[in-house]
N, C-alpha and C positions, 0 to 999 in steps of 0.2 A: 435443311432445306429450303423454308421459307425467305430467307435471307438471301440465297443464290437465285430463287427466283423472283426476287426482287418484292419482297414485303408479302404479309399477309391479308393484304387485298386479293391476291392473285387464286386464291383459293375460291371465293365468290365467283371472280371474274370467268374461271373454267366452267363453270354452271351455267351463269347466265350472261345477258349481251353486255358486252364490255364496253360499245361506245356506239356514235353514231354515224349514220353514213351506209355504203352500201356494201353486200356481200359477195362473195366472190359466186359463182355459179352454183352453188349448193346452200347458200347462206352462211359461208362459214364464217366463223369469226377469227380475229388474229391470233397467230402462234405465239407462244410464249417460249422463251430461252430455256433451253433444258438446265440442271446441273451441270453436265459435263460441259456444255456451252455458253459461258454466265453472257448476260446480256454486254453488251458495249455501255461505253460512256453515252449518258444522253443529253448533258448540260454541257455548253462549250467553258471552258475555262474552269470548271468546279475541280477544287480540290480533291484528291484521290482520299482523302478522309472524310469528305464530306458523303452524309449518307446520301445516298441514292434516290432520284426522284423517280416515280414511278410515269412511266411513257402514257400520253395524255388515253390512246386507246386501251389500257389494260387497267383503266382507273374505273371503279364501279359508278355504272348509272341507275336510276329510278327507271325502271320500266315507264313508258309513255310520254318522260319528258324528254326536253328538247333543250338546244345551248349547251353550254360548257359544262362536262360532268363536274360535281357538285364536290368533290374533293381536288379538284385538277388544281394544279399550279400553273397559273396564268401564262407563263412563257411556255409550260412544258412542252406542247406542241409544235412550238416551234424551235424549240432548241432541238428537240429529237432527229434535226437532221442535221446538225451542225455537229462537225466532228475536229478534235482537235487538230494542228497544224501540224503537232509535233508527232503524231501519229502515223503520219506517211501514207494514209490511205489514199487513194485514187477519187477523185469524186464520183459523183454516183452514174450522172451523163456519161462517163467514162468507160464505165464497166459493162460489160456484155450480160453478166447475171449480178443480183443484188439479193443482202438480207432484207429480212422483213424491216428492220428500224432504216430501209432506205428507200423506202417506196409510201407514196402517200396511204393514212390510214383506210381507206377505202378501198384497196387493192389487196390487202392482207389477207390470208387465209388463216384459218386456227388450225393451229400447233405446226405449221410449215413455217421454217427458218428460214430458208435459203431457196435460190431458184428464178427467182423472179426477174421478168424481163425488164428492161430498161424502159420508162415513161418518159415522154408518150415514145411510141413506136411508131414507124410508116407501115403501109400493108405490107410493103415488100419485106420490111424486117419480121413483120409478123408470121407472112407466108415462110419466109427461112427458118423460123423459129421450131418449127416444127421437126426439123433434121437437129435440132443440139438438144442437150439434157438440160431442159428448163422443169418447172414444178407443173405445167400445161401442156408437156408434148405427149405423154401416156394418155393425159385426157381425151384430145385429139383422135390418136391413133385407136384406142379403144371404142369409138365408135366410127372412125372412118372404116376400119376395114368392115365392120359388121356391115354399115350403108352400102358398101360393094359386094358386099356377099348376097343381101336384100335385094337389090337390084337385078343382081344375077337371076336371083328366085322368081322375083315378077316378072321379071323379061320372059323365063322359060313357060311361066304361068299363063300369060298373055296370048304371044306370039308361038311357042314351040311345043304346047301340050299336045298336041294333036289331035283336040276336041273337034268336033264340027262345027263350034259356037265359034263366031269370028270374035275378036276382040272389043270390039265395038257394040255386042249385042246387049240388050237390056238385062239380061240377067247376069251380067259384069257388072253393072253398075258400081254395089256396094264392094266388089274386091277393089272396083277402081279406087272408091271412098277408103278402104281401109290400106292399100298399098300407097296413097298418096301420106297418108298417116305417119303410118311407120318412115318413110324416106326421109319426109319432111322433117321427123322428130330427130334423125340420126343427123340429115345435115345441118340443121339450127344450131345442133351442140356443138359439132364441128367449128362452126362458124364462131358461136359464142364463146368458145375457148382459144381459138388462135386468134381472134381479131378484139380480144376483151381490154388490149392494154393501147389501142389509139388514142381514147380520150375518157374522160368520165362519164360525158353524155353518151356516146356510144357503148362504153361498157353496159351501160344502163339499156340502150336500147337493145343490143345484142341479146341479154338475160332475159329482159321482156318477149322476145320474139321465141326465146328457147322456153320461155312457160306457157305461151299461146301456142305452138307447135305442138307441146304433150296434150295441152289442153283437146286442140285438132285430133291428135293419134286419138284419145280417148272417145271422143266423138266418134272417129269412122268406125275403129273397134265394134262400137254400140250399133253403127248400122250394119255391118256383116254380121254380127251377130243375130240380129231383127229379120233379117232376110234367109240366113244358110243356117242357123242353129237353133232359135225358138221354135220356127215352127214343127222342126222334128222333135221336140219335148212331150211326153204324156204329160208333163206338168200343166202345158197350155192345150192340153185337147180336152173340151170338154164332156165329149163323150166317154173319156177315161175317168175325170177328175169326179165327175159328179157322182158316179157308182163308189169312188174310193173314197169320197168323204162322207158318203153314206153308209158304207160298210164298216167305215175306222173308227168314226166320230158318233155315227149315228144322226149326223145331221141331216135334212132333207132339204140340201138347197142346191139351186140349178147353178154350174158354175161357169155356165155361157154367159153371163152381161158380166160377172167379174172379170173373165178373161179379156174379155170384148174392151173393158175399160183399159185393163192392163196394158195390152196391145196399143191401143190408142195412147196412153201417155209415156210409152216407153222412151220414144224419140224428144219430145219435146222434154219431159224432165232431164235427160240427159243433155241436150242443148242448153237448159240453164244454168246445170252442174260446170259444163266446159266452160261457160262466161264467168260463173261465182268463182271456178278455181281460180282462172286467170288474175281476175279481180285481188282476190287472196294472196295470191303469189307475190304481184307487181308493190301489194302493200307492203308488203314484209321486208322490203328493203327499206323500211322507213325506222324510225325509234318504238313507236309503238308496239312493236310485237320484240317479246324478249329471247322466241327460241323459234327462228325462223327456218331451220333446214326441218326441223320437226313439224312444222307448219305445213311446208313444201312436201314432205312425205305425206302426211293425212290428208291433205286436198285434193291429192293425185290419185290416191287412195279409192278417193268418194264414186269417182264414175267408173270406178269396177265392180259397181255395187248393181249394175245394168246386167252383169253375168250370174248373180243371184239365182235366178233359174235353174241353171247347168247344177248348182251346187245342191239344190232342193232337189231335182230331179235325181241325182246320185243318191243321195241319203233315202229319197221315199220311192225309187223305183232300181231296177238292175240296170244301172244305167253303164256298168263294167261288162256286164253278159251282150248289151244292145249295142253300143258303142265304145270298145275299147281305146281307139284312137281320142277321142273326145276325152273318156275316163284319165286316163293316163297323162295325157298331155294338158289337159286343163290342171291337172291338183299340181303337177310338178313346176308349170308355169307360176304358182300362186307360192311354191317354196322358194323358187329364185326371187319372186318378189318381196318376201319376206327377208330372206339373207339381205337383197340390195337396200331394204329400210333399215336395217339393222346395222348393217355398215354407214349410210348417210347419216343416222340420228346420232350415233356413238362417236364415230371419229375415232377409229379403230382401224389401226394401231398405231397412227402417229401421237394419238391423246397418250400411250402408253412410253412412247420415247420420241419426244419432239425430235426433229431434227434429221432421223434416222430415214424418215422414209418422204422427204422433201421430192424427189426426183422418180423414185418407183416403189408402188406398194403402197400408198395412201389410199384414204377409205374412200375417195372419190374415184378413184380409176377401179377399184374393185367393185363400186356403186355401179360404174358404166358397163363392167362385165358381166354380172348378174343381170341388170335392167334386159341385157342384148339375148342373155338366155332364157328369160322369161318370153322374149318377143317370138324367139327363133321357135320354140315351143306352141306357143300361139298362131303361131302362122300354121304349125302343120295341121292343128284341129281347126282353123277356118279353111283352110285347104280340103281336109275331108267335109266337111258342112257344104262346102262348094260343089263337090262328087256327089254327095247326096241329092242335094235340091237340084242339080241337073237331070236325075235320073227323074225325077216328078215333080217339077216346079208347080208349087200352089199358085203362083201367079206372078207374071211379071214385076219387077220394080220400078216404079218410075222415077223419071228425070228430076222429080220437085221432090220426092221424097229420099231422093239418096245426095246426086249432085246440087241438088237446091237446097238440100240444107248443108250442105258444106260450103257453098260460097256465100248463103247468108251468114253461117258463122265465123268465116273467115273477115267477112265484113264488121261485124261485130268485137271480133278480136283486135282488129285493126284501129277501131274507135277507143276501143281500152289503151291500148297501148300509146296511143294520140293524147289521151288526156294524161297520162302518166307521165310523157315526155314533153308535155306542155306545161307542165309545174315543177318547177326546179326542186321544189323539197324533198321531191322522189328520186333522185340524181346528183345532187351537187349537197349531201350532207357533209359536212366538217367534223 
């Protein structure tokens, strides 16, 4: 089996980062030929009986190092794109869809062997590819259809809900922040997957924007929680928590000050996390990160910690009885997120059978579907929180505490992306 897969070095490369350069939309590593489909000849004019030279992207690299792999043959990277004239294959530029050994290393996805688009593509060709069977087609549709569904949902919430509150009322400012985050996340994901083959620099730019949009969405969710969900929790009500702590723990502590400190720090901490997560994800496209897809999954879980009070509420109080909508949809959302993280990190099912799921059914498509389901449940309990907030609003949200925060975050994320794009190290690794 090792001979069919190109040598014993392959075993290491399935687990560690095998090459430098950019990753795909989820930090994927290049795919490997299966035993069912042997890798093509990689060196021009090499005798058939000569030992196979492992392609440059499949050779092991020590984490954190730069430059050519230590075991790389000098000409293997260049020779990878050479094909014997006797093979009769069309040049890559004349093909509609390419294999993993016909595209630059930076565009190869882990365990995906075929279905790659010609490089570079024009914008018109990128748009036309959404109707063709490429390995990015369903990545687009699994987020474009949810984008339309959520756009319809938020239009009904803002304009057709039948409430007496107009769409521009300050009470709806947190909902605007949240809705903009949801829609921007799906829109940027679609854009990145469609136009990722324009050029290496634009590919990096689109995926940097994709990471930034997820951070923006995470902060927008925290804004909605802060105004619509947290005020209704007994956990953050000093009149409830002070006697609760005294009765259960025997501590004579006034929780008023602790709760006030928490409320004052929620949004600033979430803001810092959003920027830090974007920086970490952008840096994961360089050599220092051995497991980029695992890192990205982890750092985007961090902003979800802002929802910890809801989880603690369900443990300490009867959240299921007091707010069954929040209880059911909250825990179901996190179940979908765990499933999505599993597929994003494990690269199942394409890891099991490389080449079989290139077009339909690979892990990134499943990751998209389960993240959509998680946000779908989140929208339901945010809407329920809005309904309860409008019945007895504790205080009107301010522009600076909602939209002002979001605009400041856009500026900070824009500066982060600009810094990374101005450094060729982060988008032109070979």
